[in-house]
gemmi code that builds the backbone of each chain (N, CA, C; Angstrom):
import gemmi

chains = {
    "A": [
        ("MET", (4.005, 136.510, -22.951), (4.707, 135.475, -23.757), (5.438, 134.455, -22.844)),
        ("THR", (5.213, 133.248, -23.122), (5.843, 132.197, -22.248), (7.326, 131.998, -22.720)),
        ("GLU", (8.019, 131.344, -21.836), (9.408, 131.077, -22.105), (9.585, 130.291, -23.441)),
        ("LEU", (8.690, 129.330, -23.626), (8.788, 128.394, -24.726), (8.468, 129.031, -26.121)),
        ("SER", (7.558, 130.036, -26.127), (7.119, 130.573, -27.378), (8.009, 131.689, -27.906)),
        ("LYS", (8.926, 132.087, -27.017), (9.920, 133.116, -27.417), (10.795, 132.599, -28.546)),
        ("LYS", (11.056, 133.487, -29.497), (11.841, 133.115, -30.686), (13.300, 132.981, -30.322)),
        ("ARG", (13.887, 131.824, -30.507), (15.267, 131.626, -30.157), (16.018, 131.255, -31.493)),
        ("PRO", (17.266, 131.769, -31.568), (17.985, 131.401, -32.748), (18.260, 129.911, -32.812)),
        ("GLU", (18.152, 129.272, -33.972), (18.338, 127.879, -34.065), (19.595, 127.616, -34.860)),
        ("PHE", (20.387, 126.694, -34.317), (21.646, 126.391, -35.121), (21.666, 124.984, -35.619)),
        ("ARG", (21.766, 124.790, -36.899), (21.894, 123.436, -37.424), (23.139, 123.451, -38.284)),
        ("ASN", (23.952, 122.388, -38.149), (25.174, 122.313, -38.971), (26.037, 123.516, -38.727)),
        ("ILE", (26.538, 123.625, -37.487), (27.193, 124.889, -37.173), (28.471, 125.148, -38.045)),
        ("ASN", (28.475, 126.354, -38.572), (29.587, 126.827, -39.394), (30.670, 127.344, -38.532)),
        ("ALA", (31.931, 126.809, -38.666), (32.959, 127.186, -37.773), (33.293, 128.712, -37.837)),
        ("PHE", (33.133, 129.334, -38.911), (33.456, 130.762, -39.094), (32.345, 131.719, -38.811)),
        ("LYS", (31.145, 131.331, -39.238), (30.024, 132.224, -39.133), (29.263, 132.036, -37.790)),
        ("ASP", (29.075, 130.873, -37.336), (28.248, 130.585, -36.144), (29.005, 130.511, -34.831)),
        ("LEU", (30.230, 129.968, -34.897), (30.936, 129.717, -33.677), (31.263, 130.968, -32.851)),
        ("THR", (31.420, 132.139, -33.553), (31.743, 133.364, -32.958), (30.516, 133.886, -32.067)),
        ("THR", (29.332, 133.580, -32.460), (28.225, 134.076, -31.737), (27.529, 132.990, -30.871)),
        ("TYR", (27.992, 131.757, -31.029), (27.307, 130.639, -30.390), (27.636, 130.708, -28.839)),
        ("ARG", (26.496, 130.783, -28.046), (26.770, 130.921, -26.565), (26.591, 129.593, -25.895)),
        ("LEU", (27.714, 129.057, -25.328), (27.694, 127.826, -24.631), (27.421, 127.999, -23.141)),
        ("PRO", (26.659, 127.211, -22.505), (26.615, 127.220, -21.068), (27.994, 126.762, -20.502)),
        ("LEU", (28.242, 127.115, -19.225), (29.596, 126.726, -18.668), (29.850, 125.228, -18.728)),
        ("ALA", (28.861, 124.369, -18.534), (29.112, 122.934, -18.627), (29.565, 122.636, -20.042)),
        ("GLY", (29.007, 123.384, -21.074), (29.381, 123.216, -22.440), (30.875, 123.547, -22.629)),
        ("TRP", (31.230, 124.640, -21.951), (32.722, 124.989, -22.012), (33.616, 123.959, -21.415)),
        ("VAL", (33.233, 123.464, -20.323), (34.072, 122.349, -19.740), (34.181, 121.210, -20.652)),
        ("SER", (33.093, 120.844, -21.314), (32.966, 119.722, -22.241), (33.900, 119.887, -23.424)),
        ("ILE", (33.818, 121.042, -24.129), (34.646, 121.272, -25.331), (36.048, 121.484, -24.936)),
        ("LEU", (36.404, 122.089, -23.778), (37.691, 122.189, -23.290), (38.323, 120.841, -22.883)),
        ("HIS", (37.490, 119.988, -22.431), (37.924, 118.680, -22.085), (38.498, 117.969, -23.308)),
        ("ARG", (37.765, 118.164, -24.466), (38.172, 117.605, -25.735), (39.440, 118.256, -26.247)),
        ("ALA", (39.388, 119.641, -26.220), (40.505, 120.420, -26.784), (41.813, 120.166, -25.994)),
        ("SER", (41.708, 120.048, -24.567), (42.873, 119.774, -23.844), (43.421, 118.407, -24.085)),
        ("GLY", (42.627, 117.453, -24.307), (43.052, 116.125, -24.657), (43.775, 116.120, -25.993)),
        ("GLY", (43.166, 116.776, -27.001), (43.732, 116.871, -28.274), (45.143, 117.524, -28.284)),
        ("LEU", (45.185, 118.567, -27.441), (46.495, 119.308, -27.384), (47.595, 118.416, -26.724)),
        ("MET", (47.241, 117.734, -25.724), (48.228, 116.785, -25.128), (48.669, 115.703, -26.081)),
        ("PHE", (47.722, 115.282, -26.989), (48.080, 114.286, -27.987), (49.102, 114.795, -28.989)),
        ("VAL", (48.800, 116.082, -29.423), (49.728, 116.731, -30.329), (51.110, 116.880, -29.702)),
        ("LEU", (51.118, 117.283, -28.463), (52.445, 117.623, -27.709), (53.009, 116.381, -27.050)),
        ("LEU", (52.526, 115.218, -27.275), (52.948, 114.032, -26.602), (54.469, 113.761, -26.772)),
        ("PRO", (55.119, 113.970, -27.975), (56.549, 113.822, -28.089), (57.297, 114.771, -27.127)),
        ("LEU", (56.799, 115.971, -26.981), (57.478, 116.898, -26.088), (57.345, 116.423, -24.591)),
        ("ILE", (56.167, 115.898, -24.337), (55.931, 115.325, -22.918), (56.932, 114.164, -22.635)),
        ("VAL", (57.106, 113.338, -23.610), (57.978, 112.216, -23.413), (59.383, 112.694, -23.388)),
        ("TRP", (59.721, 113.742, -24.139), (61.073, 114.296, -24.084), (61.338, 114.887, -22.743)),
        ("LEU", (60.421, 115.579, -22.170), (60.527, 116.205, -20.868), (60.775, 115.083, -19.831)),
        ("PHE", (60.052, 113.915, -19.927), (60.247, 112.818, -18.998), (61.617, 112.214, -19.220)),
        ("ASP", (62.012, 112.024, -20.433), (63.360, 111.449, -20.819), (64.439, 112.220, -20.212)),
        ("THR", (64.556, 113.545, -20.604), (65.626, 114.363, -20.178), (65.661, 114.585, -18.622)),
        ("SER", (64.525, 114.714, -18.025), (64.484, 114.989, -16.629), (64.897, 113.769, -15.788)),
        ("VAL", (64.684, 112.596, -16.226), (64.870, 111.385, -15.434), (66.052, 110.497, -15.803)),
        ("SER", (66.609, 110.697, -17.016), (67.652, 109.777, -17.478), (68.999, 109.786, -16.841)),
        ("SER", (69.501, 110.991, -16.749), (70.833, 111.130, -16.094), (71.022, 112.597, -15.534)),
        ("GLU", (72.093, 112.817, -14.787), (72.304, 114.119, -14.325), (72.612, 115.130, -15.468)),
        ("ILE", (73.322, 114.595, -16.527), (73.649, 115.398, -17.649), (72.366, 115.771, -18.453)),
        ("SER", (71.476, 114.778, -18.628), (70.287, 115.047, -19.433), (69.383, 115.954, -18.564)),
        ("HIS", (69.455, 115.833, -17.278), (68.640, 116.740, -16.370), (69.056, 118.182, -16.574)),
        ("GLU", (70.326, 118.405, -16.811), (70.745, 119.775, -17.041), (70.223, 120.323, -18.352)),
        ("VAL", (70.194, 119.413, -19.387), (69.581, 119.769, -20.687), (68.141, 120.117, -20.414)),
        ("PHE", (67.411, 119.338, -19.628), (66.000, 119.557, -19.237), (65.895, 120.913, -18.633)),
        ("GLN", (66.748, 121.297, -17.663), (66.627, 122.525, -17.000), (66.952, 123.705, -17.822)),
        ("SER", (67.942, 123.546, -18.766), (68.352, 124.683, -19.539), (67.418, 125.015, -20.622)),
        ("ALA", (66.525, 124.066, -20.945), (65.450, 124.257, -21.939), (64.564, 125.479, -21.499)),
        ("PHE", (64.380, 125.513, -20.110), (63.505, 126.613, -19.629), (64.227, 127.931, -19.412)),
        ("THR", (65.524, 127.912, -19.526), (66.190, 129.218, -19.366), (66.889, 129.562, -20.674)),
        ("ALA", (67.779, 128.727, -21.236), (68.476, 129.007, -22.472), (67.704, 128.728, -23.752)),
        ("GLY", (66.547, 127.936, -23.534), (65.794, 127.602, -24.718), (66.168, 126.280, -25.285)),
        ("LEU", (65.455, 125.835, -26.384), (65.604, 124.509, -26.995), (65.621, 124.754, -28.485)),
        ("GLY", (66.779, 124.546, -29.157), (66.850, 124.639, -30.590), (66.560, 126.154, -30.986)),
        ("ILE", (65.556, 126.288, -31.841), (65.202, 127.765, -32.252), (64.238, 128.356, -31.293)),
        ("PHE", (63.692, 127.665, -30.295), (62.730, 128.194, -29.392), (63.449, 128.790, -28.107)),
        ("PRO", (63.116, 130.073, -27.847), (63.680, 130.661, -26.599), (63.030, 130.039, -25.323)),
        ("GLY", (63.696, 130.306, -24.207), (63.245, 129.660, -22.922), (61.827, 130.102, -22.521)),
        ("TRP", (61.502, 131.357, -22.722), (60.106, 131.837, -22.332), (59.054, 131.092, -23.118)),
        ("PHE", (59.415, 130.720, -24.413), (58.454, 130.010, -25.253), (58.165, 128.580, -24.741)),
        ("ILE", (59.320, 127.961, -24.325), (59.196, 126.613, -23.790), (58.336, 126.619, -22.533)),
        ("LYS", (58.513, 127.691, -21.682), (57.751, 127.799, -20.488), (56.280, 127.958, -20.833)),
        ("LEU", (56.050, 128.710, -21.886), (54.610, 128.931, -22.324), (53.991, 127.720, -22.709)),
        ("VAL", (54.741, 126.906, -23.495), (54.189, 125.583, -24.016), (53.939, 124.634, -22.825)),
        ("VAL", (54.915, 124.622, -21.930), (54.784, 123.717, -20.754), (53.556, 124.201, -19.850)),
        ("LEU", (53.423, 125.492, -19.826), (52.262, 126.043, -19.052), (50.903, 125.578, -19.713)),
        ("ALA", (50.913, 125.579, -21.012), (49.704, 125.102, -21.791), (49.508, 123.629, -21.437)),
        ("ILE", (50.536, 122.813, -21.344), (50.358, 121.371, -21.006), (49.850, 121.266, -19.616)),
        ("ILE", (50.404, 122.093, -18.687), (49.939, 122.066, -17.265), (48.498, 122.380, -17.256)),
        ("TRP", (48.008, 123.411, -17.865), (46.593, 123.744, -17.930), (45.771, 122.592, -18.487)),
        ("ALA", (46.234, 122.104, -19.704), (45.518, 120.999, -20.396), (45.353, 119.724, -19.410)),
        ("TYR", (46.488, 119.452, -18.722), (46.404, 118.303, -17.809), (45.414, 118.519, -16.699)),
        ("LEU", (45.590, 119.715, -16.021), (44.652, 120.040, -14.940), (43.235, 120.045, -15.299)),
        ("HIS", (42.872, 120.706, -16.441), (41.490, 120.737, -16.827), (40.995, 119.396, -17.159)),
        ("HIS", (41.787, 118.594, -17.928), (41.408, 117.191, -18.352), (41.195, 116.320, -17.103)),
        ("LEU", (42.075, 116.502, -16.121), (41.957, 115.597, -14.876), (40.676, 116.001, -14.130)),
        ("ILE", (40.519, 117.280, -13.899), (39.412, 117.711, -12.976), (38.074, 117.488, -13.725)),
        ("ALA", (38.002, 117.803, -15.045), (36.790, 117.452, -15.811), (36.487, 115.993, -15.860)),
        ("GLY", (37.578, 115.199, -15.897), (37.417, 113.747, -15.925), (36.878, 113.259, -14.614)),
        ("LEU", (37.418, 113.827, -13.530), (36.953, 113.370, -12.183), (35.486, 113.755, -12.053)),
        ("ARG", (35.106, 114.920, -12.563), (33.766, 115.369, -12.611), (32.783, 114.316, -13.338)),
        ("HIS", (33.303, 113.838, -14.444), (32.639, 112.719, -15.214), (32.428, 111.541, -14.287)),
        ("LEU", (33.510, 111.121, -13.718), (33.466, 109.903, -12.763), (32.465, 110.109, -11.677)),
        ("TYR", (32.447, 111.320, -11.059), (31.566, 111.617, -10.001), (30.081, 111.566, -10.467)),
        ("MET", (29.817, 112.145, -11.614), (28.504, 112.198, -12.193), (28.029, 110.753, -12.452)),
        ("ASP", (28.970, 109.872, -12.956), (28.525, 108.518, -13.318), (28.260, 107.757, -12.053)),
        ("MET", (29.098, 107.893, -11.025), (28.922, 107.112, -9.769), (27.726, 107.503, -8.973)),
        ("PHE", (27.428, 108.784, -8.906), (26.369, 109.241, -8.062), (25.155, 109.728, -8.801)),
        ("HIS", (25.122, 109.446, -10.081), (23.982, 109.772, -10.988), (23.660, 111.226, -10.871)),
        ("ALA", (24.749, 112.133, -10.649), (24.546, 113.572, -10.517), (24.343, 114.239, -11.887)),
        ("VAL", (23.118, 114.180, -12.382), (22.878, 114.627, -13.725), (21.880, 115.824, -13.723)),
        ("THR", (21.683, 116.514, -12.619), (20.775, 117.637, -12.638), (21.442, 118.828, -13.334)),
        ("LYS", (20.649, 119.735, -13.877), (21.146, 120.989, -14.509), (21.936, 121.769, -13.511)),
        ("GLU", (21.472, 121.944, -12.284), (22.168, 122.718, -11.277), (23.548, 122.089, -10.938)),
        ("PHE", (23.587, 120.754, -10.799), (24.940, 120.199, -10.550), (25.861, 120.366, -11.707)),
        ("GLY", (25.298, 120.292, -12.937), (26.115, 120.464, -14.165), (26.756, 121.843, -14.143)),
        ("ARG", (26.010, 122.856, -13.760), (26.494, 124.201, -13.720), (27.494, 124.453, -12.601)),
        ("SER", (27.083, 124.045, -11.358), (27.943, 124.330, -10.241), (29.234, 123.576, -10.304)),
        ("SER", (29.220, 122.328, -10.823), (30.507, 121.548, -10.929), (31.288, 122.093, -12.053)),
        ("ALA", (30.677, 122.740, -13.094), (31.434, 123.333, -14.236), (32.187, 124.517, -13.669)),
        ("VAL", (31.540, 125.326, -12.890), (32.196, 126.506, -12.314), (33.391, 126.083, -11.423)),
        ("PHE", (33.165, 125.029, -10.593), (34.241, 124.447, -9.789), (35.366, 123.997, -10.580)),
        ("THR", (35.188, 123.289, -11.726), (36.130, 122.740, -12.628), (36.996, 123.866, -13.201)),
        ("LEU", (36.265, 124.879, -13.757), (36.973, 125.979, -14.377), (37.740, 126.798, -13.449)),
        ("ALA", (37.116, 127.122, -12.196), (37.869, 127.901, -11.240), (39.135, 127.170, -10.728)),
        ("LEU", (39.037, 125.889, -10.412), (40.139, 125.131, -9.938), (41.246, 124.935, -10.959)),
        ("SER", (40.879, 124.587, -12.184), (41.873, 124.360, -13.203), (42.580, 125.658, -13.553)),
        ("ILE", (41.835, 126.748, -13.708), (42.466, 128.027, -14.106), (43.298, 128.624, -12.881)),
        ("GLY", (42.728, 128.438, -11.690), (43.405, 128.989, -10.512), (44.731, 128.230, -10.299)),
        ("LEU", (44.693, 126.891, -10.377), (46.011, 126.149, -10.216), (46.982, 126.461, -11.281)),
        ("THR", (46.456, 126.669, -12.549), (47.358, 126.996, -13.658), (48.041, 128.316, -13.456)),
        ("LEU", (47.341, 129.327, -12.915), (47.882, 130.624, -12.569), (48.951, 130.496, -11.504)),
        ("ILE", (48.607, 129.754, -10.470), (49.611, 129.619, -9.377), (50.939, 128.896, -9.871)),
        ("LEU", (50.744, 127.808, -10.628), (51.843, 127.105, -11.117), (52.634, 127.880, -12.194)),
        ("GLY", (51.819, 128.578, -12.999), (52.465, 129.496, -14.032), (53.326, 130.494, -13.367)),
        ("ALA", (52.827, 131.118, -12.303), (53.608, 132.185, -11.578), (54.934, 131.637, -11.103)),
        ("LYS", (54.849, 130.306, -10.588), (56.090, 129.596, -10.150), (57.032, 129.341, -11.320)),
        ("LEU", (56.436, 128.926, -12.391), (57.223, 128.525, -13.550), (57.965, 129.777, -14.128)),
        ("PHE", (57.335, 130.939, -14.147), (57.939, 132.112, -14.684), (58.715, 132.906, -13.558)),
        ("GLY", (58.878, 132.302, -12.374), (59.727, 132.827, -11.359), (59.150, 134.062, -10.673)),
        ("LEU", (57.826, 134.185, -10.507), (57.238, 135.327, -9.893), (57.301, 135.159, -8.358)),
        ("TYR", (57.551, 133.974, -7.833), (57.693, 133.783, -6.398), (58.623, 132.657, -6.110)),
    ],
    "B": [
        ("MET", (22.044, 83.884, -21.454), (21.809, 85.031, -22.372), (22.723, 86.205, -21.958)),
        ("THR", (23.526, 86.747, -22.885), (24.357, 87.808, -22.619), (24.180, 88.988, -23.428)),
        ("TYR", (22.989, 89.199, -23.919), (22.697, 90.399, -24.784), (21.451, 91.072, -24.251)),
        ("GLY", (21.045, 92.183, -24.918), (19.892, 92.943, -24.370), (20.189, 93.497, -23.040)),
        ("SER", (19.205, 93.341, -22.108), (19.391, 93.899, -20.740), (20.390, 93.104, -19.874)),
        ("LYS", (20.732, 91.931, -20.418), (21.621, 91.049, -19.623), (23.097, 91.168, -20.136)),
        ("ARG", (23.363, 92.190, -20.983), (24.693, 92.251, -21.526), (25.726, 92.446, -20.434)),
        ("VAL", (26.973, 91.956, -20.683), (28.010, 91.970, -19.716), (29.106, 92.795, -20.171)),
        ("VAL", (29.849, 93.499, -19.244), (30.985, 94.357, -19.584), (32.079, 93.718, -20.347)),
        ("THR", (32.323, 92.491, -20.026), (33.342, 91.640, -20.652), (33.016, 91.199, -22.065)),
        ("GLY", (31.743, 91.336, -22.432), (31.312, 90.973, -23.828), (31.894, 91.948, -24.826)),
        ("ALA", (31.744, 91.541, -26.048), (32.390, 92.252, -27.102), (31.468, 93.303, -27.767)),
        ("HIS", (31.958, 94.478, -27.949), (31.314, 95.533, -28.735), (29.800, 95.773, -28.462)),
        ("TYR", (29.602, 96.091, -27.170), (28.311, 96.659, -26.825), (28.295, 98.175, -26.886)),
        ("GLY", (29.398, 98.746, -27.051), (29.452, 100.169, -26.966), (29.790, 100.707, -25.574)),
        ("LEU", (29.437, 99.845, -24.583), (29.724, 100.063, -23.183), (31.136, 99.916, -22.805)),
        ("ARG", (31.796, 99.002, -23.588), (33.208, 98.642, -23.255), (34.192, 99.795, -23.346)),
        ("ASP", (34.180, 100.544, -24.431), (35.058, 101.681, -24.581), (34.718, 102.784, -23.550)),
        ("TRP", (33.551, 102.965, -23.289), (33.042, 103.954, -22.272), (33.666, 103.639, -20.911)),
        ("LEU", (33.629, 102.329, -20.621), (34.093, 101.879, -19.302), (35.618, 101.947, -19.272)),
        ("ALA", (36.235, 101.428, -20.400), (37.742, 101.471, -20.516), (38.229, 102.893, -20.323)),
        ("GLN", (37.526, 103.859, -20.915), (37.970, 105.245, -20.852), (37.962, 105.761, -19.333)),
        ("ARG", (36.992, 105.351, -18.597), (36.884, 105.777, -17.250), (37.893, 105.008, -16.337)),
        ("ILE", (38.078, 103.747, -16.527), (39.111, 102.969, -15.771), (40.504, 103.444, -15.997)),
        ("THR", (40.832, 103.681, -17.272), (42.190, 104.062, -17.591), (42.435, 105.464, -17.074)),
        ("GLY", (41.377, 106.331, -17.186), (41.479, 107.742, -16.677), (41.677, 107.703, -15.151)),
        ("ALA", (40.905, 106.839, -14.471), (41.002, 106.793, -12.985), (42.390, 106.263, -12.629)),
        ("LEU", (42.898, 105.305, -13.387), (44.229, 104.797, -13.106), (45.278, 105.905, -13.186)),
        ("PHE", (45.088, 106.789, -14.237), (46.080, 107.794, -14.405), (46.054, 108.866, -13.232)),
        ("ALA", (44.755, 109.118, -12.793), (44.486, 110.049, -11.710), (45.238, 109.502, -10.457)),
        ("LEU", (45.093, 108.204, -10.255), (45.666, 107.584, -9.079), (47.201, 107.607, -9.200)),
        ("PHE", (47.734, 107.347, -10.387), (49.184, 107.317, -10.643), (49.767, 108.790, -10.381)),
        ("THR", (49.008, 109.821, -10.803), (49.367, 111.221, -10.575), (49.486, 111.435, -9.094)),
        ("LEU", (48.556, 110.926, -8.307), (48.567, 111.119, -6.900), (49.744, 110.471, -6.197)),
        ("ILE", (50.110, 109.216, -6.752), (51.323, 108.487, -6.193), (52.560, 109.264, -6.435)),
        ("VAL", (52.727, 109.777, -7.674), (53.978, 110.578, -8.003), (53.971, 111.864, -7.209)),
        ("LEU", (52.843, 112.522, -7.223), (52.746, 113.841, -6.554), (53.114, 113.698, -5.040)),
        ("ALA", (52.568, 112.671, -4.395), (52.819, 112.413, -2.983), (54.299, 112.248, -2.698)),
        ("GLN", (54.956, 111.551, -3.597), (56.432, 111.367, -3.447), (57.214, 112.611, -3.586)),
        ("VAL", (56.647, 113.482, -4.552), (57.363, 114.813, -4.792), (57.179, 115.680, -3.635)),
        ("VAL", (55.892, 115.715, -3.024), (55.591, 116.529, -1.949), (56.319, 116.108, -0.689)),
        ("PHE", (56.466, 114.775, -0.372), (57.026, 114.292, 0.795), (58.553, 114.172, 0.770)),
        ("THR", (59.194, 114.580, -0.410), (60.608, 114.686, -0.423), (61.094, 115.818, 0.399)),
        ("SER", (62.013, 115.558, 1.323), (62.513, 116.704, 2.125), (63.576, 117.467, 1.370)),
        ("GLY", (63.499, 118.722, 1.418), (64.419, 119.584, 0.680), (64.075, 119.683, -0.773)),
        ("PRO", (64.966, 120.387, -1.609), (64.667, 120.498, -2.988), (64.790, 119.082, -3.648)),
        ("LEU", (63.877, 118.855, -4.723), (63.773, 117.560, -5.380), (65.004, 117.167, -6.008)),
        ("GLY", (65.449, 118.018, -7.067), (66.653, 117.830, -7.785), (66.620, 116.539, -8.650)),
        ("TYR", (67.707, 116.166, -9.293), (67.715, 115.004, -10.220), (67.564, 113.717, -9.358)),
        ("GLU", (68.336, 113.583, -8.318), (68.320, 112.347, -7.542), (66.953, 112.016, -7.008)),
        ("GLY", (66.267, 113.060, -6.392), (64.962, 112.772, -5.872), (63.889, 112.361, -6.937)),
        ("TRP", (63.935, 113.104, -8.076), (63.003, 112.837, -9.158), (63.218, 111.502, -9.829)),
        ("ALA", (64.433, 111.120, -10.064), (64.795, 109.810, -10.692), (64.463, 108.742, -9.710)),
        ("GLY", (64.726, 109.055, -8.459), (64.526, 108.064, -7.349), (63.120, 107.570, -7.294)),
        ("ILE", (62.157, 108.391, -7.644), (60.756, 108.023, -7.615), (60.531, 106.777, -8.544)),
        ("PHE", (61.135, 106.779, -9.674), (60.941, 105.738, -10.680), (61.939, 104.608, -10.546)),
        ("ALA", (62.806, 104.654, -9.572), (63.782, 103.644, -9.390), (63.314, 102.211, -8.891)),
        ("PRO", (62.428, 102.231, -7.840), (62.017, 100.881, -7.454), (61.290, 100.025, -8.507)),
        ("GLN", (61.485, 98.664, -8.413), (60.935, 97.823, -9.416), (59.419, 97.934, -9.424)),
        ("TRP", (58.740, 98.050, -8.254), (57.279, 98.109, -8.340), (56.792, 99.376, -8.965)),
        ("MET", (57.575, 100.513, -8.847), (57.132, 101.735, -9.480), (57.323, 101.636, -10.969)),
        ("LYS", (58.441, 100.945, -11.434), (58.676, 100.747, -12.859), (57.514, 99.913, -13.440)),
        ("ALA", (57.151, 98.866, -12.786), (56.083, 97.946, -13.200), (54.726, 98.752, -13.237)),
        ("LEU", (54.440, 99.533, -12.225), (53.244, 100.303, -12.171), (53.211, 101.393, -13.305)),
        ("THR", (54.385, 102.105, -13.458), (54.418, 103.149, -14.473), (54.267, 102.539, -15.913)),
        ("PHE", (54.811, 101.350, -16.075), (54.741, 100.654, -17.388), (53.234, 100.343, -17.683)),
        ("ALA", (52.514, 99.826, -16.677), (51.153, 99.430, -16.807), (50.255, 100.748, -17.123)),
        ("VAL", (50.675, 101.760, -16.404), (49.856, 103.083, -16.529), (50.094, 103.672, -17.945)),
        ("PHE", (51.384, 103.596, -18.421), (51.657, 104.168, -19.721), (50.834, 103.391, -20.799)),
        ("ILE", (50.716, 102.138, -20.727), (49.925, 101.401, -21.629), (48.464, 101.765, -21.499)),
        ("ALA", (47.993, 101.909, -20.325), (46.592, 102.263, -20.057), (46.339, 103.642, -20.702)),
        ("ILE", (47.221, 104.572, -20.499), (46.930, 105.907, -21.011), (47.041, 106.015, -22.519)),
        ("ALA", (47.896, 105.151, -23.099), (47.947, 105.123, -24.588), (46.614, 104.634, -25.110)),
        ("TYR", (46.029, 103.636, -24.500), (44.716, 103.139, -24.844), (43.604, 104.213, -24.680)),
        ("HIS", (43.751, 104.953, -23.602), (42.896, 106.070, -23.248), (42.903, 107.113, -24.383)),
        ("ILE", (44.107, 107.506, -24.803), (44.311, 108.470, -25.821), (43.785, 107.937, -27.109)),
        ("TRP", (43.929, 106.691, -27.399), (43.336, 106.096, -28.632), (41.863, 106.242, -28.727)),
        ("ILE", (41.217, 105.894, -27.656), (39.706, 105.957, -27.609), (39.274, 107.461, -27.793)),
        ("GLY", (39.951, 108.402, -27.103), (39.618, 109.772, -27.176), (39.812, 110.357, -28.532)),
        ("MET", (41.008, 110.107, -29.125), (41.309, 110.588, -30.476), (40.401, 110.015, -31.545)),
        ("ARG", (40.127, 108.712, -31.425), (39.223, 108.021, -32.316), (37.846, 108.680, -32.335)),
        ("ASP", (37.412, 109.119, -31.150), (36.095, 109.742, -31.011), (36.127, 111.103, -31.641)),
        ("ILE", (37.223, 111.780, -31.477), (37.376, 113.137, -32.176), (37.312, 112.947, -33.671)),
        ("TRP", (38.086, 112.007, -34.204), (38.115, 111.874, -35.689), (36.752, 111.472, -36.148)),
        ("MET", (36.001, 110.533, -35.453), (34.693, 110.048, -35.809), (33.670, 111.176, -35.831)),
        ("ASP", (33.824, 112.189, -34.914), (32.918, 113.288, -34.846), (33.102, 114.318, -35.960)),
        ("TYR", (34.331, 114.608, -36.313), (34.609, 115.796, -37.182), (34.984, 115.324, -38.640)),
        ("ILE", (35.527, 114.058, -38.819), (36.036, 113.696, -40.164), (35.057, 112.602, -40.677)),
        ("LYS", (34.407, 112.977, -41.756), (33.441, 112.050, -42.291), (33.925, 111.169, -43.419)),
        ("PRO", (34.803, 111.720, -44.383), (35.252, 110.778, -45.450), (36.101, 109.561, -44.880)),
        ("VAL", (35.639, 108.422, -45.298), (36.278, 107.171, -44.749), (37.729, 107.126, -44.950)),
        ("GLY", (38.207, 107.522, -46.098), (39.675, 107.408, -46.426), (40.548, 108.257, -45.536)),
        ("ILE", (40.083, 109.540, -45.330), (40.882, 110.497, -44.523), (40.773, 110.047, -43.044)),
        ("ARG", (39.595, 109.606, -42.607), (39.498, 109.094, -41.277), (40.423, 107.898, -41.009)),
        ("LEU", (40.434, 106.963, -41.941), (41.295, 105.807, -41.793), (42.734, 106.196, -41.699)),
        ("ALA", (43.129, 107.184, -42.569), (44.507, 107.665, -42.531), (44.868, 108.293, -41.206)),
        ("LEU", (43.884, 109.040, -40.596), (44.077, 109.673, -39.276), (44.156, 108.692, -38.190)),
        ("HIS", (43.410, 107.588, -38.338), (43.446, 106.518, -37.351), (44.806, 105.815, -37.368)),
        ("VAL", (45.275, 105.554, -38.557), (46.565, 104.896, -38.731), (47.714, 105.846, -38.169)),
        ("PHE", (47.583, 107.209, -38.460), (48.561, 108.150, -37.944), (48.538, 108.152, -36.419)),
        ("THR", (47.357, 108.134, -35.855), (47.225, 108.200, -34.430), (47.868, 106.975, -33.731)),
        ("ILE", (47.664, 105.853, -34.356), (48.263, 104.582, -33.780), (49.751, 104.642, -33.876)),
        ("VAL", (50.233, 105.064, -35.091), (51.725, 105.136, -35.243), (52.373, 106.095, -34.210)),
        ("TRP", (51.693, 107.305, -34.057), (52.159, 108.349, -33.175), (52.141, 107.835, -31.671)),
        ("LEU", (51.119, 107.139, -31.329), (50.927, 106.684, -29.939), (51.991, 105.533, -29.647)),
        ("VAL", (52.037, 104.558, -30.577), (52.929, 103.458, -30.352), (54.383, 103.913, -30.294)),
        ("ALA", (54.749, 104.934, -31.203), (56.081, 105.448, -31.165), (56.418, 106.149, -29.819)),
        ("CYS", (55.547, 106.979, -29.414), (55.697, 107.657, -28.155), (55.709, 106.667, -27.001)),
        ("LEU", (54.873, 105.668, -26.967), (54.784, 104.744, -25.979), (56.146, 103.923, -25.900)),
        ("GLY", (56.679, 103.486, -27.013), (57.913, 102.811, -27.090), (59.079, 103.646, -26.472)),
        ("TRP", (59.130, 104.944, -26.877), (60.181, 105.831, -26.314), (60.020, 105.971, -24.764)),
        ("ALA", (58.795, 106.163, -24.288), (58.584, 106.315, -22.873), (58.956, 105.071, -22.113)),
        ("VAL", (58.649, 103.930, -22.670), (58.934, 102.645, -22.044), (60.464, 102.390, -21.993)),
        ("GLN", (61.150, 102.779, -23.126), (62.598, 102.645, -23.108), (63.263, 103.518, -22.053)),
        ("VAL", (62.790, 104.752, -21.891), (63.302, 105.654, -20.859), (63.085, 105.057, -19.513)),
        ("LEU", (61.948, 104.505, -19.347), (61.602, 103.886, -17.969), (62.490, 102.699, -17.647)),
        ("TRP", (62.614, 101.694, -18.521), (63.293, 100.495, -18.212), (64.800, 100.580, -18.288)),
        ("ARG", (65.354, 101.622, -18.773), (66.823, 101.747, -18.791), (67.293, 102.488, -17.510)),
        ("LEU", (66.379, 102.946, -16.693), (66.769, 103.733, -15.520), (67.525, 102.776, -14.509)),
    ],
}
model = gemmi.Model(1)
for chain_id, residues in chains.items():
    chain = gemmi.Chain(chain_id)
    for i, (resn, *xyz) in enumerate(residues, 1):
        res = gemmi.Residue()
        res.name, res.seqid = resn, gemmi.SeqId(i, " ")
        for name, pos in zip(("N", "CA", "C"), xyz):
            atom = gemmi.Atom()
            atom.name, atom.element = name, gemmi.Element(name[0])
            atom.pos, atom.b_iso = gemmi.Position(*pos), 0.0
            res.add_atom(atom)
        chain.add_residue(res)
    model.add_chain(chain)
structure = gemmi.Structure()
structure.add_model(model)
structure.setup_entities()
């Protein structure tokens, strides 16, 4: 039996609940959907990002408010939760940046082979997750 | 002739324009990240408030940051519009989300610009 005549599952009009759980994406597909998800996440969290910029940079007093958000918390949210959300922003930014640079590289050098798609996807995921873990460990005071 | 195979980037609504704008604004933000990061890394000793605020103090940095903020707001607009166009089909709901996106972005942009220029 040749590769082509093998019966493969076909997905049309993917159902978010029935099909997404079994749908197997190649790594380049994961980079692609995570590029979108990370961008969407940063859009939703944009007011928090501006707040972090505002308090960190405006004055020494506001800078203390900025710092205490990570230790004493902010409003009803405890400090560890703020750290977790900021870590999510850090991951989203790193992934979006590296996946975006991958796009630019592919456009500039016409790097559109299947092999490059896969190897650059591995690179993108490894670097973004690796840097997130390193910065996350710093954020949570592990070193 | 400026259509067909001779179309130009500066022309209107070829579909290429937003694609190119997304890449240029993204590259600008990557460059901006590098500029900020370099100043953070090359600060001697702990950064603290003074060092961090000092990065945004020079007039050239304010002007650059201002331009980059506007660029990234446009970048987010193109990205979010693409998301809504892919997943939201009813015109009324999509229009409402487009309006929400613009209000959300312009409000955040105004806030960020205010923070920047009162430094």
